[in-house]
C-alpha positions as CSV (number, residue, x, y, z in Angstrom):
1,M,-71.9,-45.0,53.4
2,A,-72.3,-47.4,50.4
3,A,-73.3,-45.9,47.0
4,D,-76.8,-47.5,47.1
5,D,-77.4,-45.9,50.5
6,V,-76.2,-42.5,49.2
7,L,-78.6,-42.8,46.2
8,K,-81.5,-43.8,48.5
9,E,-80.9,-40.8,50.7
10,I,-80.8,-38.5,47.6
11,Q,-84.0,-40.0,46.2
12,E,-85.7,-39.3,49.6
13,K,-84.5,-35.7,49.6
14,V,-85.7,-35.2,46.0
15,S,-89.1,-36.7,47.0
16,R,-89.5,-34.3,49.9
17,A,-88.4,-31.2,47.9
18,V,-90.4,-31.7,44.7
19,P,-94.1,-30.7,44.8
20,G,-96.6,-33.5,44.4
21,N,-97.9,-32.2,41.1
22,L,-94.5,-32.9,39.4
23,D,-94.1,-36.5,38.3
24,V,-90.6,-37.8,39.1
25,T,-90.1,-41.3,37.7
26,T,-86.4,-42.0,38.4
27,V,-83.5,-40.5,40.2
28,E,-80.1,-41.9,39.2
29,F,-76.4,-41.3,39.3
30,E,-74.9,-40.9,35.9
31,G,-71.2,-40.2,36.4
32,A,-70.9,-37.3,38.9
33,I,-74.4,-36.0,38.0
34,V,-77.7,-36.7,39.7
35,V,-80.2,-37.2,36.9
36,I,-83.9,-36.7,37.6
37,Y,-86.3,-38.2,35.0
38,T,-89.7,-36.7,34.9
39,K,-93.0,-36.8,32.9
40,D,-93.2,-33.0,33.6
41,P,-90.0,-31.5,32.1
42,E,-91.8,-28.2,31.3
43,K,-93.1,-27.7,34.8
44,F,-89.5,-28.2,36.1
45,A,-88.3,-25.7,33.5
46,E,-90.7,-23.2,34.9
47,K,-89.2,-23.7,38.4
48,P,-85.4,-22.7,38.2
49,D,-85.4,-21.9,41.9
50,L,-86.4,-25.5,42.7
51,I,-83.5,-26.9,40.6
52,R,-81.1,-24.5,42.4
53,H,-82.5,-25.6,45.7
54,L,-82.0,-29.3,44.9
55,A,-78.4,-28.7,43.7
56,K,-77.6,-26.8,46.9
57,T,-79.4,-29.3,49.2
58,L,-77.7,-32.3,47.5
59,Q,-74.4,-30.6,46.9
60,K,-74.5,-32.2,43.4
61,R,-74.9,-31.2,39.8
62,I,-78.5,-31.8,38.7
63,Q,-79.9,-32.6,35.3
64,I,-83.6,-32.8,34.6
65,R,-84.4,-35.2,31.7
66,P,-87.8,-36.1,30.1
67,H,-89.1,-39.6,30.7
68,E,-89.3,-41.6,27.4
69,S,-93.2,-41.6,27.6
70,V,-93.4,-37.8,26.9
71,L,-91.0,-37.8,23.9
72,M,-92.6,-37.4,20.5
73,E,-91.6,-39.9,17.9
74,P,-88.4,-38.7,16.2
75,E,-89.9,-38.7,12.7
76,E,-92.8,-36.4,13.7
77,A,-90.6,-34.4,16.0
78,Q,-88.1,-33.7,13.2
79,K,-90.9,-32.3,11.0
80,H,-91.8,-29.9,13.9
81,I,-88.2,-28.8,14.3
82,E,-87.8,-28.1,10.5
83,K,-91.0,-26.1,10.6
84,T,-90.0,-24.1,13.7
85,V,-86.4,-23.4,13.0
86,P,-86.0,-20.5,10.4
87,A,-84.9,-21.8,7.0
88,D,-82.0,-19.2,7.0
89,A,-80.5,-21.1,10.0
90,G,-79.6,-23.9,7.6
91,I,-80.3,-27.2,9.3
92,S,-77.7,-29.8,8.1
93,N,-78.4,-32.7,10.5
94,V,-80.6,-33.7,13.4
95,Y,-79.3,-36.3,15.9
96,W,-81.4,-38.1,18.5
97,A,-80.2,-39.4,21.9
98,P,-83.1,-41.3,23.4
99,D,-81.0,-42.4,26.4
100,I,-80.9,-38.7,27.6
101,G,-84.0,-37.4,25.8
102,E,-81.9,-34.9,23.9
103,V,-82.0,-33.9,20.2
104,T,-79.0,-32.1,18.6
105,I,-79.7,-29.7,15.8
106,E,-76.7,-29.0,13.6
107,V,-77.1,-25.6,11.8
108,A,-75.0,-23.1,9.9
109,K,-76.3,-20.2,12.0
110,P,-76.8,-21.2,15.6
111,G,-78.1,-17.8,16.7
112,L,-81.1,-18.0,14.4
113,A,-81.9,-21.6,15.5
114,I,-81.8,-20.6,19.2
115,G,-83.9,-17.5,18.9
116,P,-84.1,-14.4,21.1
117,Q,-83.4,-15.5,24.7
118,G,-83.8,-19.1,23.5
119,A,-87.4,-18.6,22.4
120,T,-87.2,-21.0,19.4
121,L,-85.7,-23.8,21.5
122,N,-88.3,-23.3,24.2
123,E,-91.0,-23.7,21.6
124,I,-89.5,-26.9,20.3
125,R,-89.1,-28.3,23.8
126,K,-92.7,-27.7,24.7
127,K,-94.0,-29.3,21.5
128,I,-91.8,-32.4,21.2
129,G,-90.7,-33.1,24.8
130,W,-87.1,-33.6,23.7
131,A,-84.4,-31.3,25.1
132,P,-83.0,-29.5,22.0
133,R,-79.3,-28.6,21.7
134,V,-77.9,-26.5,18.9
135,I,-74.4,-26.9,17.4
136,R,-72.7,-25.2,14.5
137,T,-72.3,-27.2,11.3
138,P,-68.5,-27.6,10.7
139,P,-67.6,-25.8,7.4
140,I,-65.3,-28.7,6.5
141,P,-67.1,-32.1,7.1
142,S,-65.0,-34.2,9.5
143,K,-65.4,-38.0,9.0
144,T,-63.9,-38.4,12.5
145,V,-66.3,-36.1,14.3
146,Q,-69.3,-37.7,12.5
147,E,-68.2,-41.2,13.2
148,V,-67.4,-40.5,16.9
149,R,-70.8,-38.8,17.5
150,A,-72.5,-41.6,15.6
151,Y,-70.9,-44.3,17.7
152,I,-71.8,-42.6,20.9
153,R,-75.4,-42.4,19.7
154,Q,-75.3,-46.1,18.7
155,S,-73.9,-47.0,22.2
156,A,-76.6,-45.0,24.0
157,E,-77.8,-47.8,26.2
158,Q,-74.4,-49.2,27.0
159,R,-73.2,-45.7,27.8
160,K,-76.1,-45.1,30.2
161,Q,-75.2,-48.3,32.1
162,F,-71.5,-47.3,32.1
163,L,-72.3,-43.8,33.5
164,R,-74.4,-45.4,36.2
165,M,-71.6,-47.7,37.1
166,V,-69.2,-44.7,37.3
167,G,-71.7,-42.9,39.5
168,R,-71.8,-45.7,42.0
169,R,-68.0,-46.0,42.1
170,L,-67.8,-42.2,42.7
171,H,-70.2,-42.4,45.7
172,R,-68.6,-45.4,47.4
173,G,-67.4,-43.1,50.2
174,V,-64.0,-42.4,51.7
175,S,-62.1,-44.3,54.4
176,E,-61.3,-43.1,57.9
177,G,-57.8,-42.8,59.2
178,P,-54.7,-41.1,57.7
179,H,-55.1,-39.4,54.3
180,W,-52.2,-39.0,51.9
181,V,-51.4,-38.0,48.3
182,R,-48.6,-39.4,46.1
183,V,-47.4,-39.1,42.5
184,T,-45.6,-41.8,40.7
185,G,-43.7,-41.2,37.4
186,L,-44.5,-43.9,34.9
187,G,-43.2,-42.3,31.7
188,A,-41.7,-39.1,30.2
189,F,-39.7,-38.2,33.4
190,R,-36.1,-37.3,32.4
191,E,-37.1,-38.2,28.8
192,V,-39.6,-37.1,26.1
193,G,-42.3,-39.7,25.1
194,R,-44.6,-42.2,26.8
195,S,-46.1,-39.6,29.1
196,C,-47.8,-41.2,32.1
197,A,-48.2,-40.6,35.8
198,L,-50.2,-42.1,38.7
199,L,-51.9,-39.8,41.1
200,S,-53.0,-41.8,44.2
201,T,-54.6,-41.3,47.5
202,Q,-55.6,-43.7,50.3
203,D,-58.9,-44.2,48.4
204,S,-58.3,-43.5,44.7
205,K,-56.0,-44.1,41.7
206,V,-56.0,-41.7,38.7
207,L,-53.8,-42.2,35.6
208,V,-52.7,-39.0,33.9
209,D,-52.0,-39.7,30.2
210,C,-50.8,-43.0,28.7
211,G,-48.6,-42.3,25.7
212,V,-46.1,-44.2,23.5
213,K,-42.4,-43.4,22.9
214,F,-41.4,-43.9,19.3
215,S,-38.0,-45.4,18.9
216,N,-36.8,-48.4,17.0
217,D,-39.1,-50.4,19.2
218,P,-41.9,-48.2,20.6
219,E,-41.7,-48.0,24.4
220,T,-44.6,-48.1,26.8
221,P,-45.0,-46.5,30.2
222,Y,-44.3,-48.6,33.3
223,I,-48.0,-49.5,33.6
224,N,-47.1,-53.0,34.7
225,L,-46.1,-51.8,38.2
226,P,-48.1,-53.3,41.1
227,E,-49.4,-49.9,42.1
228,V,-51.1,-49.6,38.7
229,Q,-52.3,-53.2,38.4
230,P,-55.0,-54.4,37.9
231,F,-56.3,-51.8,35.6
232,E,-59.8,-52.3,37.0
233,S,-58.5,-50.7,40.2
234,L,-58.1,-47.4,38.5
235,D,-60.8,-44.8,39.1
236,A,-60.1,-42.7,36.1
237,V,-57.7,-41.9,33.2
238,V,-57.3,-38.2,32.5
239,L,-55.9,-37.0,29.1
240,T,-54.0,-33.7,28.8
241,H,-54.2,-33.8,25.0
242,A,-54.3,-36.0,21.9
243,H,-50.7,-36.3,20.7
244,L,-49.7,-40.0,20.7
245,D,-46.9,-39.5,23.2
246,H,-49.8,-38.7,25.7
247,S,-52.8,-40.6,24.4
248,G,-51.4,-43.4,22.1
249,L,-51.7,-46.3,24.5
250,V,-55.0,-45.5,26.2
251,P,-56.8,-48.1,24.1
252,L,-54.3,-50.7,25.4
253,L,-55.7,-50.2,28.9
254,F,-59.1,-51.5,27.6
255,K,-57.4,-54.4,25.9
256,Y,-56.1,-55.5,29.3
257,G,-59.2,-55.0,31.4
258,Y,-59.8,-51.3,32.1
259,K,-63.5,-50.5,32.1
260,G,-63.5,-47.0,33.6
261,P,-63.9,-43.5,32.3
262,I,-61.5,-41.3,30.2
263,Y,-61.8,-37.6,31.0
264,C,-60.8,-35.1,28.3
265,T,-62.1,-32.2,26.3
266,P,-64.3,-33.0,23.3
267,P,-61.5,-32.0,20.7
268,T,-59.1,-34.3,22.6
269,R,-61.5,-37.2,22.3
270,D,-61.9,-36.7,18.5
271,L,-58.3,-36.0,17.7
272,S,-57.1,-38.9,19.9
273,A,-59.4,-41.3,18.1
274,L,-58.0,-40.0,14.7
275,L,-54.4,-40.5,15.8
276,Q,-55.0,-43.9,17.5
277,V,-56.6,-45.4,14.4
278,D,-53.8,-44.0,12.3
279,Y,-51.3,-45.5,14.7
280,I,-52.9,-49.0,14.1
281,K,-52.7,-48.4,10.3
282,V,-49.1,-47.3,10.3
283,A,-48.0,-50.2,12.5
284,A,-49.8,-52.7,10.1
285,A,-48.3,-51.1,7.0
286,N,-44.8,-51.3,8.5
287,A,-45.3,-54.9,9.7
288,A,-44.7,-53.7,13.2
289,K,-46.4,-55.0,16.4
290,I,-50.0,-53.7,16.5
291,P,-50.6,-52.6,20.1
292,Y,-54.4,-52.8,20.1
293,D,-57.4,-53.2,17.7
294,S,-60.0,-50.7,16.5
295,E,-62.5,-52.1,19.0
296,H,-60.3,-50.8,21.8
297,V,-60.4,-47.3,20.2
298,R,-64.2,-47.6,20.2
299,D,-64.0,-48.6,23.9
300,F,-62.1,-45.4,24.5
301,I,-64.7,-43.3,22.6
302,R,-67.6,-44.9,24.4
303,N,-66.1,-44.4,27.9
304,S,-65.0,-40.8,27.3
305,I,-66.5,-38.2,29.6
306,T,-65.8,-34.8,28.1
307,L,-65.5,-31.5,29.9
308,N,-65.0,-28.0,28.6
309,Y,-62.4,-25.6,30.0
310,G,-63.5,-24.4,33.5
311,D,-65.9,-27.3,34.1
312,T,-65.4,-29.2,37.4
313,T,-66.4,-32.7,38.2
314,D,-65.8,-35.5,40.7
315,I,-63.7,-38.3,39.2
316,A,-63.2,-40.3,42.4
317,P,-64.6,-40.3,45.9
318,D,-61.9,-37.8,47.0
319,V,-60.8,-36.2,43.7
320,R,-62.2,-33.3,41.7
321,L,-60.9,-32.3,38.3
322,T,-61.0,-29.0,36.3
323,F,-59.5,-28.5,32.8
324,H,-57.8,-25.3,31.8
325,N,-56.4,-24.2,28.5
326,A,-52.8,-25.3,28.0
327,G,-52.3,-23.4,24.6
328,H,-50.5,-26.4,23.0
329,I,-52.9,-27.9,20.5
330,L,-56.7,-28.0,20.0
331,G,-58.3,-29.0,23.3
332,S,-55.1,-29.4,25.2
333,S,-55.5,-29.0,28.9
334,T,-53.7,-28.4,32.2
335,C,-55.5,-30.7,34.6
336,H,-56.1,-29.3,38.1
337,F,-57.0,-31.8,40.8
338,H,-58.6,-30.8,44.2
339,I,-58.1,-33.7,46.6
340,G,-60.1,-34.5,49.7
341,D,-62.0,-31.9,51.7
342,G,-59.3,-29.2,51.1
343,L,-56.5,-31.6,51.7
344,Y,-54.3,-30.9,48.6
345,N,-54.3,-29.3,45.1
346,I,-52.0,-30.5,42.3
347,A,-52.0,-29.6,38.6
348,F,-50.4,-31.4,35.6
349,S,-49.4,-28.9,32.9
350,G,-49.3,-31.4,30.0
351,D,-47.6,-29.7,27.1
352,I,-48.0,-25.9,27.5
353,K,-47.5,-22.8,25.4
354,Y,-47.4,-19.7,27.6
355,E,-47.8,-17.3,24.8
356,K,-50.7,-16.3,22.5
357,T,-50.2,-18.1,19.2
358,W,-51.9,-17.9,15.8
359,L,-54.4,-20.6,17.0
360,F,-54.7,-20.4,20.8
361,N,-54.8,-18.2,23.9
362,P,-51.8,-18.6,26.2
363,A,-51.8,-21.4,28.8
364,V,-53.7,-20.6,32.0
365,N,-51.7,-20.4,35.2
366,K,-54.2,-18.9,37.6
367,F,-55.9,-21.4,40.0
368,P,-58.0,-21.1,43.1
369,R,-55.4,-23.0,45.0
370,I,-52.3,-25.1,44.1
371,E,-49.5,-26.8,46.2
372,T,-47.7,-28.8,43.4
373,M,-47.3,-28.3,39.7
374,V,-46.1,-31.2,37.5
375,M,-44.8,-29.5,34.4
376,E,-43.0,-30.1,31.1
377,A,-39.4,-29.2,30.2
378,T,-39.2,-30.0,26.5
379,Y,-37.3,-26.7,25.9
380,G,-36.2,-26.1,29.5
381,G,-32.5,-26.0,28.9
382,S,-30.6,-22.8,29.6
383,Q,-30.0,-22.1,25.9
384,D,-33.6,-23.0,24.7
385,F,-34.9,-19.7,23.5
386,Q,-37.3,-19.5,20.6
387,P,-37.8,-16.6,18.2
388,S,-41.2,-14.8,18.2
389,R,-44.1,-15.8,16.0
390,R,-43.5,-12.6,14.0
391,S,-39.9,-13.6,13.4
392,A,-41.0,-17.1,12.3
393,S,-43.4,-15.7,9.8
394,G,-40.7,-13.5,8.4
395,E,-38.4,-16.5,8.0
396,F,-41.1,-18.3,6.0
397,E,-41.5,-15.2,3.8
398,K,-37.8,-15.1,2.9
399,I,-37.5,-18.9,2.3
400,W,-40.5,-19.1,0.0
401,K,-39.6,-16.0,-2.0
402,K,-36.1,-17.5,-2.7
403,T,-37.5,-21.0,-3.4
404,H,-40.2,-19.6,-5.7
405,D,-37.8,-17.3,-7.6
406,R,-35.5,-20.2,-8.5
407,G,-38.5,-22.4,-9.6
408,G,-38.4,-24.8,-6.7
409,H,-40.9,-26.5,-4.4
410,M,-41.1,-26.2,-0.6
411,I,-41.7,-29.3,1.6
412,V,-42.8,-28.7,5.1
413,P,-42.8,-31.9,7.3
414,V,-45.5,-31.3,9.9
415,F,-47.5,-33.1,12.6
416,A,-51.1,-33.3,11.5
417,V,-52.4,-31.6,14.7
418,G,-51.4,-28.2,15.7
419,R,-48.3,-27.1,13.7
420,S,-50.0,-27.8,10.4
421,Q,-52.8,-25.4,11.2
422,E,-50.5,-22.7,12.4
423,V,-48.4,-22.9,9.3
424,M,-51.6,-22.7,7.2
425,I,-52.7,-19.5,9.0
426,V,-49.2,-17.9,8.4
427,L,-49.2,-18.8,4.7
428,E,-52.8,-17.6,4.2
429,E,-51.9,-14.2,5.8
430,L,-48.7,-13.8,3.8
431,M,-50.5,-14.6,0.5
432,R,-53.6,-12.5,1.3
433,N,-51.3,-9.5,2.1
434,K,-49.3,-10.1,-1.1
435,Q,-46.1,-10.5,0.9
436,I,-45.2,-13.7,-0.9
437,P,-45.9,-15.1,-4.3
438,E,-49.2,-16.9,-4.5
439,A,-49.1,-20.7,-5.0
440,D,-51.2,-23.7,-4.2
441,V,-50.6,-25.1,-0.7
442,W,-51.1,-28.9,-0.8
443,L,-52.1,-30.8,2.4
444,D,-51.0,-34.5,2.4
445,G,-51.7,-37.1,5.1
446,M,-54.1,-36.5,8.0
447,I,-53.8,-32.7,7.9
448,W,-57.1,-32.1,6.1
449,E,-59.0,-34.2,8.6
450,A,-57.3,-32.6,11.5
451,T,-58.1,-29.2,10.1
452,A,-61.7,-30.2,9.7
453,I,-61.8,-31.1,13.4
454,H,-60.4,-27.6,14.2
455,T,-63.3,-26.1,12.2
456,A,-65.7,-28.2,14.3
457,Y,-64.5,-26.6,17.6
458,P,-64.0,-22.8,16.9
459,E,-64.8,-22.1,20.6
460,Y,-61.4,-23.6,21.5
461,L,-59.4,-21.1,19.3
462,N,-58.0,-17.8,20.5
463,N,-60.1,-14.7,21.0
464,Q,-59.1,-13.0,17.8
465,L,-59.7,-16.1,15.6
466,R,-63.0,-16.8,17.3
467,A,-64.2,-13.2,16.7
468,S,-63.2,-13.4,13.0
469,I,-65.1,-16.7,12.6
470,F,-68.2,-15.8,14.5
471,H,-68.6,-12.1,13.8
472,K,-67.0,-11.6,10.4
473,G,-67.6,-15.1,8.9
474,E,-63.9,-15.3,8.0
475,N,-61.8,-18.4,8.7
476,P,-58.3,-18.5,7.3
477,L,-58.3,-22.3,7.5
478,L,-60.9,-22.3,4.7
479,S,-58.9,-20.3,2.2
480,P,-59.0,-21.6,-1.4
481,I,-55.2,-21.7,-1.5
482,F,-55.4,-25.0,0.4
483,K,-55.8,-28.1,-1.7
484,R,-56.2,-31.7,-0.5
485,V,-54.0,-34.5,-1.7
486,D,-56.8,-37.1,-1.6
487,S,-55.4,-39.9,-3.7
488,Y,-52.2,-41.6,-5.0
489,D,-52.9,-40.2,-8.5
490,T,-53.1,-36.6,-7.1
491,R,-49.8,-37.0,-5.4
492,Q,-48.1,-38.4,-8.5
493,K,-49.4,-35.4,-10.6
494,L,-47.9,-33.0,-8.0
495,L,-44.6,-34.8,-8.1
496,D,-44.5,-34.4,-11.8
497,D,-45.8,-30.8,-12.0
498,P,-42.9,-28.3,-12.5
499,D,-44.8,-25.3,-11.2
500,P,-43.5,-24.1,-7.8
501,K,-45.7,-25.3,-4.9
502,I,-45.8,-25.7,-1.2
503,V,-46.6,-29.1,0.3
504,L,-47.4,-29.7,4.0
505,A,-47.1,-33.4,4.7
506,T,-46.9,-35.8,7.6
507,S,-44.8,-37.2,9.3
508,G,-43.2,-34.3,11.0
509,M,-39.9,-36.1,12.1
510,M,-39.3,-37.7,8.7
511,T,-39.8,-41.2,10.1
512,G,-42.2,-42.2,7.3
513,G,-45.5,-41.0,6.0
514,P,-46.4,-39.1,2.8
515,V,-43.6,-36.5,3.3
516,M,-41.1,-39.1,2.3
517,E,-42.6,-39.4,-1.2
518,Y,-41.9,-35.7,-1.8
519,F,-38.5,-35.9,-0.2
520,K,-37.5,-38.8,-2.4
521,A,-38.6,-37.0,-5.5
522,W,-37.3,-33.5,-4.7
523,A,-34.3,-33.9,-2.4
524,P,-31.7,-34.1,-5.2
525,D,-32.8,-30.8,-6.7
526,K,-31.0,-27.8,-5.2
527,R,-33.9,-25.4,-6.3
528,N,-36.1,-27.0,-3.6
529,S,-36.4,-26.4,0.1
530,L,-37.2,-28.5,3.2
531,V,-38.5,-26.5,6.2
532,F,-38.7,-28.0,9.7
533,V,-41.2,-26.3,12.0
534,G,-41.4,-28.8,14.9
535,F,-39.3,-30.8,17.3
536,N,-37.2,-33.7,15.9
537,A,-36.3,-36.4,18.4
538,E,-33.0,-38.1,18.6
539,G,-32.6,-40.9,16.0
540,T,-35.3,-39.6,13.6
541,G,-34.7,-38.8,10.0
542,G,-35.4,-35.2,10.7
543,K,-32.7,-34.9,13.4
544,K,-30.2,-36.6,11.1
545,L,-30.9,-34.1,8.3
546,Q,-30.6,-31.2,10.7
547,R,-27.2,-32.5,11.8
548,G,-26.0,-32.4,8.2
549,M,-26.7,-35.8,6.7
550,R,-26.5,-35.5,2.9
551,E,-26.8,-39.1,1.9
552,F,-30.1,-40.3,3.1
553,P,-31.0,-44.0,3.2
554,I,-34.5,-45.0,2.1
555,Q,-36.2,-48.3,2.6
556,E,-38.2,-49.5,-0.4
557,K,-39.7,-53.0,-0.7
558,G,-37.2,-54.5,1.7
559,D,-34.2,-52.8,-0.1
560,T,-32.2,-49.8,0.9
561,R,-31.2,-47.1,-1.5
562,T,-29.5,-43.8,-0.9
563,I,-30.7,-40.3,-1.9
564,S,-28.5,-37.3,-2.4
565,V,-29.8,-34.4,-0.4
566,N,-29.1,-31.2,-2.4
567,L,-32.2,-29.2,-1.5
568,E,-31.9,-26.3,1.0
569,L,-32.6,-27.2,4.7
570,H,-34.1,-24.8,7.1
571,T,-35.4,-25.0,10.7
572,I,-37.9,-22.3,11.9
573,D,-38.2,-22.7,15.7
574,G,-40.9,-20.1,16.3
575,F,-43.7,-22.5,15.4
576,S,-43.3,-24.8,18.4
577,G,-46.3,-25.6,20.6
578,H,-44.0,-25.9,23.6
579,S,-42.9,-23.1,25.8
580,D,-39.2,-22.1,25.7
581,R,-37.0,-21.6,28.7
582,R,-38.1,-18.0,29.3
583,Q,-41.8,-18.9,29.1
584,L,-41.5,-21.9,31.4
585,M,-39.8,-19.7,34.0
586,N,-42.4,-17.0,33.6
587,Y,-45.2,-19.5,33.8
588,I,-44.2,-20.3,37.4
589,N,-43.1,-16.7,38.2
590,N,-46.6,-15.4,37.3
591,M,-48.6,-18.3,38.7
592,S,-51.2,-17.3,41.1
593,P,-50.9,-18.7,43.7
594,R,-47.3,-19.9,43.3
595,P,-46.9,-23.6,44.1
596,D,-44.7,-24.9,46.9
597,R,-43.4,-27.6,44.7
598,V,-42.7,-28.2,41.0
599,I,-42.1,-31.7,39.6
600,I,-40.3,-31.5,36.3
601,G,-40.7,-34.0,33.5
602,H,-41.2,-34.3,29.7
603,G,-37.7,-33.2,28.7
604,E,-34.3,-34.6,28.2
605,E,-32.5,-35.3,31.5
606,S,-30.1,-32.3,31.2
607,K,-33.0,-29.9,30.5
608,C,-35.1,-31.2,33.4
609,V,-32.2,-30.9,35.8
610,D,-31.3,-27.4,34.5
611,L,-34.8,-26.1,34.7
612,A,-35.4,-27.5,38.2
613,S,-32.1,-25.9,39.5
614,S,-33.0,-22.5,38.1
615,M,-36.4,-22.6,39.7
616,R,-35.0,-23.5,43.1
617,K,-32.5,-20.6,42.9
618,K,-34.8,-18.0,41.5
619,F,-38.1,-18.8,43.3
620,G,-36.9,-20.6,46.4
621,I,-39.3,-23.5,45.8
622,D,-38.9,-27.2,45.9
623,A,-38.3,-28.0,42.2
624,R,-37.1,-31.4,41.3
625,P,-36.8,-33.7,38.2
626,I,-38.0,-37.1,39.3
627,Y,-37.2,-40.4,37.6
628,N,-39.5,-42.9,36.0
629,I,-40.8,-45.4,38.7
630,E,-40.0,-42.7,41.4
631,T,-42.8,-41.9,43.9
632,V,-43.1,-38.5,45.7
633,R,-45.4,-38.2,48.7
634,L,-47.1,-34.8,48.6
635,A,-49.3,-34.9,51.7
C-alpha cells in the first residue's frame, strides 16, 4: 500500500473514532508519528482514553497539536506565562515553536514551574492554547545549545515539511518475497577510526555512524561503494555518539545529496555540531582540505531526529530503533534495531564502557531480543587491562603532589568531550577533600563549551551525580577552582605565571591545538609534568612521547624547530571511556539474552582477532572480526 493510501486510511479511522464535537483539522505523518491537529486541544486533553484508543487502533504513536487559529499571540501569551509561573521558578527564556504549537519555558527550578501534578502547565495550556514544555536553565550558558535550538526554531517550516517527507517514506510499505538482513563494514573494522557500517534489508538501507580517521591525510569510510550510493537511497543515518571518528563526516553526506534523517540523542546532536564546526576551523587553520561547509552542519542539525534512551521509533518500513546508554560519553548510545515483523534483532555497541564511571552509568546489555551484536575492541587485546577509577584518582593525587612540591605545572592533554569532565570531577573531589594542594585548574580549548553542554543535560549523567545536582543543588563541574582560558592574552599570562597550576587543554593526542602552546613553553623544565589520560593513536605526538621521544619537532610558520622534553611524562589508563578486555568479555557474558553472533570492529587487527577468538572459545558463539568492505548476511 502506498504512503498516501495509508494516510488516507488513518484519516478515515480517526474520523470514525473522534466524536463530532471535537474539531479535527488535519491528520499528518511527521516522521514516525501521526499528528492530529485540532481546534479543541483541551477537549482532547480531557479524553486520555480516546488518545490511547487511537494509538492502539492505528498501532502508531499519536500527538495532539493545537491548530494555529487557537494559539494566543506570543507577546500576549508570554505575559500570561510570566504571570502564572511563580517568580521563584526563575524564568530565563521562553521559546516559541509555531510549527508544532509548543512553547518551551526555560527555568532554574522546573518543579515550581510545572506545579503539583502539572497544575501550572495545565493552567497555561488552557489560557494560551500553546502546549507548554519546561526545561532546566543550564547553569553554564552553552553557545552551542542556544544556537542549535535557535536554528531548529528558525527552520520550523522546513523541518515540518522534512518530517512529512520522512513520514511518507516510512509508510511506503514492504515488498513481498524473500526477506534478508546484511551488514557491510565501511570503516573501523580491523582498525580504529572512520567508523561506519551499512545495515541493509530487501527494503531499507541504514548507515550507522560516518566518521573520519585522522592520519597524515584524513581517511573516509568506503561510502563510495555501489550499495551505499546514491546517498538519496539511504533511509536513515544513526549516530552512536559525537566523537569525530563516528560523526565527523555526516555533514559530507548532505554535501553530496543526502536529504534524509539523522537519528541520535539530543546531547549527541549538540556535541556533534560543536566538534564538526571545530573540525572545519582546524582544517582551515592548517591549510588542509576542508571536507564540508558550515551549511552542511546546519543541514545535519535541521534533519536530526532526537530520541532519549529507551525511546523506540520506526526509521524505515521494516526497521525500528531503540537507543540505550553506552556509558562512553554524554549521550553515547548502543543502537538496537528490530527488523521486520520479528525477523531479526541486531545491536551496534558504538564505544562502550561497561562500568560505572564518575560521569555515567555502565553500558546497557539487556535487550528484549538480540541475535547479533556488532561491538568495539579498542582495548580487546589479551593484555589490555585497565586500573580502577579509584586507582586512577590515586595516581593523579601522587603526581600533582610531587609536581606542586617542586614548583611545577601539570599539563593534561584531553579530548574536549568526556575525559575532560571526568578529570575535572576527580580534581574537584581531591581538592575539596584536601587530599591535594589547591590550585587553579585552567580549561583551554573547547573544554568549557563541552562542559556547558554537560550541564544542559544532567539527566544523562549517572544516578549519583543526578541526585547530587537535582536534590542537593551540588554540581562538581561548577566548582570555582575551574577557570576558563578565553583569550590569547589569558593564555600568555598563564605561560608567564610561575605559580603551580593545572591546565587541561585539547588536543588529547598532541597533534595540535592549545595544548601545544603549554608543551612548547613548559616541556624543557623538569619541574613540570605531562599526564596522558586517553588513547594515543599510532603516529600521533602523544604516542611518540609515550615511546620515549625526548627531542620533539614543532612546526611554526612553516619552519621546524626541536624542543627538549625534560618534564616528567605519565600515563593514567583508568580514565578511558572504553571497556578493557575484562569488561568486553563480561559485557557479552552477562548479556541478556546472549547473542548468537558477535561481529568485532573498532580495534587494531590483532586485538579484534584476539577478542573474537576468546569469545568463540569461552562462549561457544560465532564471533568474528570482519574486514572493511566485507558483507555478512545475518538472515
